[in-house]
N, C-alpha and C positions, 0 to 999 in steps of 0.2 A: 701615133697612138701610145709607142712605147715611151716617147719622151714626156708625154702627158702624165703616162703613169708615173713615171720617175719624179715627176716636177710634184706630184700628188705625195708620194712618198715621204719626199723630201721636205715639203712644206712645212711640218710642225717644229723641224730644227731650228730655222731662224726665228719663227717667233718665240720659242723659248729661251732662244739666247738673245732675244731683245728684249723678253720680260724679266729674265733673271737679275740683270742689276735692280730693278725696280723692287723684287722682293728681297732683295739683299739689302738694299738701304731701310726697306721699311721693319725688316724684322732681323737684322744683324744683333741688335742688343738683345733680342730672345735667344736667340741662339746662343749666343756667349753666355749668357745667364744661366740657361740649360746645362751647358760643358762645365760650368764651374761648379753647379749644383751637383752634376753628377760626379766630377772629379772627387768632391768632398766625401760624397756617399760610397765610393768605392775604396778610398783611402780607409774610412772608419771600417767598412767590412772586410778589408785586407789586415787591417790592423787586429780585429777579433778573431780572425781566423775562420770568418763565416763565409758562406757561397749565397749569392743572390739567387734564387730559382725563379725570381719573376718573369725573366726573358724566356727561360725554357718552358714554363707553365703556359706563358701568353701566347708564345709563338706556337706552340703546339697545339694547343685549344683552339686557338684560330684556325688552323690548318684543317683541323677534324671538321670545325663548324662550315667552314666554307665548302669542303667536301661534299658533307651532309647535305646544305643548301642547294648544292649545284646538281645533285642526283635526285634528292628526295623534295626539293623545295618547288618544282615545277608543274608543268600541266600534266605531267603523266601521272604524279599520284593523285591529283585531282579527278582525271578521267577513269582512274582504276578502282578508287576507294570512294571519294567524296560525289563526285556528280552521280554514280546509281544510288547513295543514300537518299540524294535531293529529291532525285526521279521518284524512287520509292515512296518517299515522304509525301510528295506532291500528288501522287495517285492515290495515296490511301486516306488523305485529307482533303474533301469536297470543297472546302473554302480556304485551301492554302494559297498565301500569297508569295509564295515562291516564286512562280512564274519561270519556269528553268528557262523553256525556251527562247525567252525575251532576254533573260539574264544571265544566260550560262556563261559567257565571255566574262563579265563583270565576276561571276563568282569564282572562276579560276584565278583573277588577279586578287580576289579576295584572300583566296587560299595563299598566292604567293607573296602577300602583303603579310598577312599571319605567320608564315614561315621564316620572314625576313626577319620580323620583330622578335619572336621565339630563339631565332639563333643568333640575333644580335644581341638580345637584353635578357630574356625571360630565362636562358640556359647559362649564358656565362658569367653574368655578374654574381647570381648566388654563388656558383663554383668557385669564381675568384673570391668572394669574400669568405667563402668555407675556409679556403687553404692559407690566406692571408688575413687572419682575423682583426690585425691591428690596423690595417689599411681601411682608411675611410672612403665609401663610395661617394660621397658629397666631392674629393677630390678627382674623381673621374670625370670631370665638366660638367657638375651638376650645380655648383654654386652661380648664384644669381648677381652676387655682388660686383660691381664694376661694370656689368653689362652696359649701362648707358654711357659710361666714361668712353668705351671703346667704340660707341656705336658709330663714329667716322670711319672707322675701318671696314664696316659693313659696306658703306656707300663707295668707299676706295674701291672696294672688292667688285661691286658691280660696275662701277666707273671702267675696269680692265675687263670683267668679264662680259659685258653685254655687246661691247663692239665685236669679240670673239664669237659670240653665239650668231651674231648676225652674218660673221663670214662662213661660219658652219651651216647657217640654214640656205646658203647660197648652192649648197652641194646637192647633186639630185636625190641621192639616198636619205636626205633628212626628211622632206615631204613625206614620203611614204611611211616612215618609220615611226614618227610620232603622231598622236599620243600611243602608248600602247596599246590602249583599250580603243577598239575601231569604232565602239558604239558610242565614244563621246560626242561625236558629231550628231545624234540623233535628238538631242535633248540637253537644256542646261541640268536637267536633273542627273542624266548619266554623267555630265562632265564633273559636275559637283561631288558626287560618289567616288568617281574615278579619282578624281583629284584628292579625296579624303583618304582614300586608300595608298594613294603615292606619296601623299606628305608623311603619314603615319610610318611609312617602310623608310622614308628618309630619316626620321627621327632616331628609329632605331639603328640606323646606317651611321647616322653621328655618335651617336652615344657607344657604339662598339668602336669604332675607327678614330674619331676624335677624343673621345672620352674615356673608355677603358684601356684601349691599347696604349694612347699616349699617357694616361693616369698611371697604368701600370709600370711602363719603362722609362718614364722622363729621368728618374733618378739613376737608374740603371746606364742608359745608353745615352742621356743628354740630348742636344738635337737630331742624333742618329735616330731617335725614335721617331721623327717626323719622316725621315725619307725612308725609313724600314717600312713604316706603314704604307707608304704612297706606291709601294709594288703591287702588294695583292688590292689596295684600292683601285690602282690601273687596272689591272686583270679581271676585275668583275663588270669590267667595262667593254671587255673583248666580246663582239657580235654586235655592238653599237656601232654608228657611223665613225671610220677612220679618225676625222678629226677630234671628234667628241673623246674617242677613247685616249688619244694624245692629249686632248686637254683636262683629261682626270690626271695626269702627272702635275700640272700646275695648279689646279684645283687642290688636290691633295697636299701640296706643299703648303699653300696659300691658308686654305682652312687648318691644317693641322698647326701651323704658327700660330695663326690667329687664337685658337683653341689653347696654346701653351701659354700664350702672352694674357687672353683675358679668363684664363681655366675655367673656361665656360664654353659648351658647345653649342649655345644659342645662337649666337651670331652667324656661325658657320651654317648653322641649320635654316636661318631666315636666308641666307645667300641661296642656298641650296634649292628650297623650295621657291625661292623667286625667280631663279634661273628656269626651274623645271615648268613651272607655271607658264613661263615666256615662252619657252620653246614649244609647249603643246597647243598655246594661242596661237603662236608664227605658224607652223606646220598647218594647224585646221586654215588659217587665212591664206595660206599660199595655195592649199587645196580648192578654195573657196566652199568650205563645208562647217564652217561655224555654225551650230546650232541656231535656230530661228523660232524654237518654242521652249518653254520650261518643262513641260511634261512630256514625256514620251507618246507619241501615238498608239492608239490600240490600247 
């Protein structure tokens, strides 16, 4: 048993070592270009006697936002504040369509998704723009130019990630963990609503980690911006299956490098939602509980 535990704990290391050279071959020019750009930027700042506040502002703001999300973006706030309001509203409106008993869990995840979008987009983007007024938000991964040209990288990422997904799906904790919303197996309506919430928070996540974070720090840290982003990105996966949390290290590097190369978060977002949907469907299939009807019973 102890030997199996050690094997499981050390398994990600040879995988990362094996994939590392491929990532280097694909993105080495991107990393070098970023470092050259950062070196020029830092030289100009030093010659002017200026201090670049972007790393300090971005990293402190990220620490505050991620802490608030962990403490106030989960089930406890929903149970204490939102659920009682929904209950009172449903009781006071005879023809209310809230149906709390039926969709209570889904509402809690809707709050979770909203908290993620607020923390990743609605709060940090305006604050950053207010402080650094000359920086353009379009440079934070929002440009669409060149997306089609780099679409091949999206398929390359899937070619690498999907076999890893198959490996992770063989772990015993995978099938019981996904999807988060256990009512997703009740009907395709439930599944579609859940995936809409799930995908929207992924968009917010990509905008924050691969958009704002990298856009703000690319000239300050060069390729180091990618690897600094990978640390908190891996940590937000703590609590998920062990191999997936380690896979977030690889995903963070690849998606971050992809965003830097294309100056767009959209390819990374598509990779993220494609894999997330596949994980949910594979987990439901493994348990034999894929939905059989479109509308929920009752």
